[in-house]
C-alpha positions in Angstrom: -0.1 -3.8 -25.4 -2.8 -6.3 -26.3 -6.0 -5.1 -28.0 -7.9 -6.4 -25.0 -6.3 -3.7 -22.8 -6.9 -0.8 -25.2 -10.0 0.2 -23.3 -8.2 0.7 -20.0 -8.4 4.4 -18.9 -7.3 4.3 -15.3 -4.8 2.5 -13.2 -5.4 2.1 -9.4 -2.4 1.1 -7.2 -1.9 -0.7 -4.0 0.5 1.4 -2.1 2.1 -0.4 0.9 4.7 -2.7 -0.7 3.8 -2.1 -4.3 4.6 1.6 -4.6 6.5 2.1 -1.3 9.1 0.2 0.7 7.2 0.1 4.0 9.7 -2.2 5.7 12.9 -0.4 4.7 11.3 3.0 5.5 10.2 1.9 9.0 13.5 0.3 9.8 15.4 3.4 8.8 13.2 5.7 10.9 13.4 3.4 13.9 17.2 3.2 13.6 17.2 7.0 13.7 14.9 7.0 16.7 17.1 4.5 18.5 20.3 6.5 17.8 18.6 9.6 19.1 17.5 7.8 22.3 20.7 5.8 22.7 18.9 2.5 22.6 19.2 -0.6 20.4 16.4 -3.0 19.5 15.6 -5.4 16.7 14.2 -2.7 14.5 13.5 -5.1 11.6 11.5 -7.3 14.0 9.7 -4.1 15.1 8.7 -3.3 11.5 7.6 -6.8 10.8 5.5 -7.0 13.9 3.9 -3.7 13.2 2.9 -4.8 9.7 2.0 -8.2 11.1 -0.7 -6.7 13.2 -2.3 -5.0 10.3 -4.6 -7.7 8.9 -5.7 -9.1 12.4 -6.7 -5.5 13.3 -8.8 -5.1 10.2 -10.4 -8.4 10.8 -11.5 -7.2 14.3 -13.4 -4.4 12.5 -14.9 -6.8 10.0 -16.1 -9.1 12.8 -17.7 -6.2 14.6 -15.3 -6.3 17.6 -14.4 -2.7 16.8 -16.4 0.0 15.0 -15.1 1.3 11.7 -11.6 2.4 12.4 -9.1 4.0 9.9 -5.6 2.7 9.4 -3.9 5.5 11.3 -5.9 4.5 14.4 -5.3 0.8 13.9 -1.6 1.4 13.5 -1.6 3.4 16.7 -3.2 0.5 18.6 -0.6 -1.9 17.3 2.2 0.6 18.1 1.1 0.8 21.8 1.4 -3.0 22.0 4.9 -2.9 20.4 6.2 -0.2 22.8 5.5 -2.7 25.6 6.8 -5.7 23.8 10.0 -4.0 22.7 10.5 -2.3 26.1 10.2 1.3 24.9 8.5 3.1 27.8 8.2 6.7 28.6 7.2 8.2 25.3 4.9 11.2 25.3 1.7 11.2 23.2 3.4 13.6 20.9 6.3 11.2 20.4 3.9 8.3 19.8 2.0 10.3 17.3 5.2 11.2 15.4 6.3 7.5 15.4 2.8 6.4 14.2 3.0 8.8 11.3 6.1 7.0 9.9 3.5 5.4 7.7 2.9 8.9 6.2 6.6 9.1 5.4 7.2 5.8 3.6 9.7 6.1 0.7 9.0 4.8 -2.8 10.8 2.0 -4.5 13.5 3.4 -6.8 11.4 2.9 -10.0 8.1 4.2 -8.6 8.2 7.9 -9.3 9.6 7.6 -12.7 7.3 4.8 -13.7 4.2 6.5 -12.3 5.2 9.7 -14.2 5.4 7.8 -17.4 2.1 6.0 -16.8 0.4 9.3 -15.9 0.9 10.6 -19.4 -1.4 7.9 -20.8 -3.6 6.9 -17.9 -5.4 8.3 -14.9 -3.4 7.0 -12.0 -4.8 6.8 -8.5 -4.1 5.0 -5.2 -6.5 2.3 -4.0 -5.2 1.5 -0.6 -6.4 0.7 2.9 -4.3 3.6 4.1 -6.7 6.5 5.1 -7.0 9.7 3.1 -4.7 11.8 5.3 -2.0 9.1 5.3 -2.1 8.7 1.5 -2.1 12.4 0.8 0.8 13.1 3.1 2.8 10.1 1.8 2.3 11.2 -1.8 3.4 14.7 -1.0 6.4 13.5 1.0 7.5 11.0 -1.6 6.8 13.0 -4.7 4.2 10.5 -6.0 2.4 12.1 -9.0 -1.2 10.8 -8.3 -4.1 12.2 -10.3 -6.3 11.4 -7.3 -6.2 9.6 -4.0 -8.7 6.8 -3.3 -8.9 5.0 0.0 -10.9 2.2 1.6 -11.8 4.9 4.1 -14.2 6.5 1.5 -16.3 3.3 1.5 -15.8 2.3 5.2 -14.4 -1.0 4.0 -10.9 -2.5 3.6 -9.5 -4.4 0.7 -10.2 -7.2 -0.1 -13.8 -6.3 0.4 -15.5 -5.9 -3.0 -17.0 -2.5 -2.0 -13.6 -0.9 -2.2 -13.0 -1.9 -5.8 -16.5 -1.2 -6.9 -16.5 2.1 -5.1 -13.3 3.2 -6.8 -14.6 2.4 -10.2 -17.8 4.3 -9.5 -16.0 7.4 -8.3 -13.8 7.4 -11.4 -17.0 7.3 -13.5 -15.8 4.3 -15.4 -16.7 0.6 -16.0 -14.8 -2.1 -14.2 -13.0 -3.3 -17.4 -11.8 0.3 -17.9 -9.8 0.2 -14.6 -6.7 -1.8 -13.9 -5.7 -2.7 -10.4 -1.9 -2.8 -10.0 -0.4 -4.6 -7.0 2.4 -6.9 -5.9 -0.1 -9.0 -3.9 -2.0 -11.7 -5.7 -5.0 -11.7 -3.4 -5.5 -8.0 -3.9 -5.6 -8.5 -7.7 -7.8 -11.6 -7.5 -10.3 -9.6 -5.4 -10.3 -6.8 -8.0 -10.6 -9.4 -10.7 -13.8 -10.7 -9.1 -15.4 -7.3 -9.5 -14.5 -7.2 -13.2 -11.4 -5.0 -13.0 -8.3 -5.6 -15.1 -5.1 -6.6 -13.3 -1.4 -5.8 -13.4 1.0 -7.7 -11.3 4.3 -6.1 -10.3 6.8 -8.2 -8.5 8.4 -6.7 -5.3 10.6 -9.6 -4.1 12.3 -7.4 -1.5 9.1 -6.2 0.2 9.6 -8.4 3.3 13.3 -8.2 3.4 16.2 -10.7 2.9 15.5 -14.4 3.7 11.7 -13.9 3.5 10.6 -15.7 0.3 7.8 -14.0 -1.6 5.4 -15.8 -3.9 6.1 -13.8 -7.0 4.6 -16.3 -9.4 1.6 -14.5 -11.1 -1.7 -16.1 -11.7 -2.2 -17.0 -15.4 -5.4 -14.9 -15.4 -3.6 -11.6 -14.7 -3.7 -9.2 -17.7 -0.1 -7.8 -17.3 2.9 -9.1 -15.4 5.9 -6.7 -14.9 9.2 -6.6 -13.1 8.7 -3.0 -11.9 6.8 0.2 -12.8 9.2 1.0 -15.7 8.5 -2.5 -17.2 4.8 -1.9 -16.6 5.0 1.4 -18.5 6.7 -0.3 -21.4 4.1 -3.1 -21.5 1.2 -0.6 -21.3 2.7 1.6 -24.0 3.4 4.6 -21.8 
């Protein structure tokens, strides 16, 4: 670890895609749903469309078209549209709620729990996600993620990549920006954190969007640490 990172006390993590395999988790759950109902659909396409509606929905809130809305509620709006698009009628509200909470049940990448456990021994580790508090707490419990604390854009009524999220997280941790490292597989997330003075750790997740979907895994030269996975990140941060 370089001397320039010796002052880092806390690591904050993007969750969807960086810590958890959202796509594989949703496909697996929807395949189980289809088997139970005796129906077959393009479940990979379903997962991609659900995720694809995520940023446009947040942008509607940013533009003022919608009031502040947490991610569970945005996911539910997108789900209602997908049930029509993929011809899945007749679900009760209870069934829709269960499907929507698949995001609470996302499974971690194989290295996530072990890597986080190592990092926790040296650093404060926390989420910093657009996922709402209930979603992140339930996901952490379900997946065995050893967070010291859960931080969400919901606390600040903003979504990443708004600077209020990063500044708010640093303030709640009682630290200075240079004492907190944002860890993510998404360059724009890290660049937004960097603009607020946070340190940055890039972890490559080339399988996030599935086979045949190229991911730009070339880190920006300005990132402080570049790692292949969380175990590699732990090695590089001396944990």
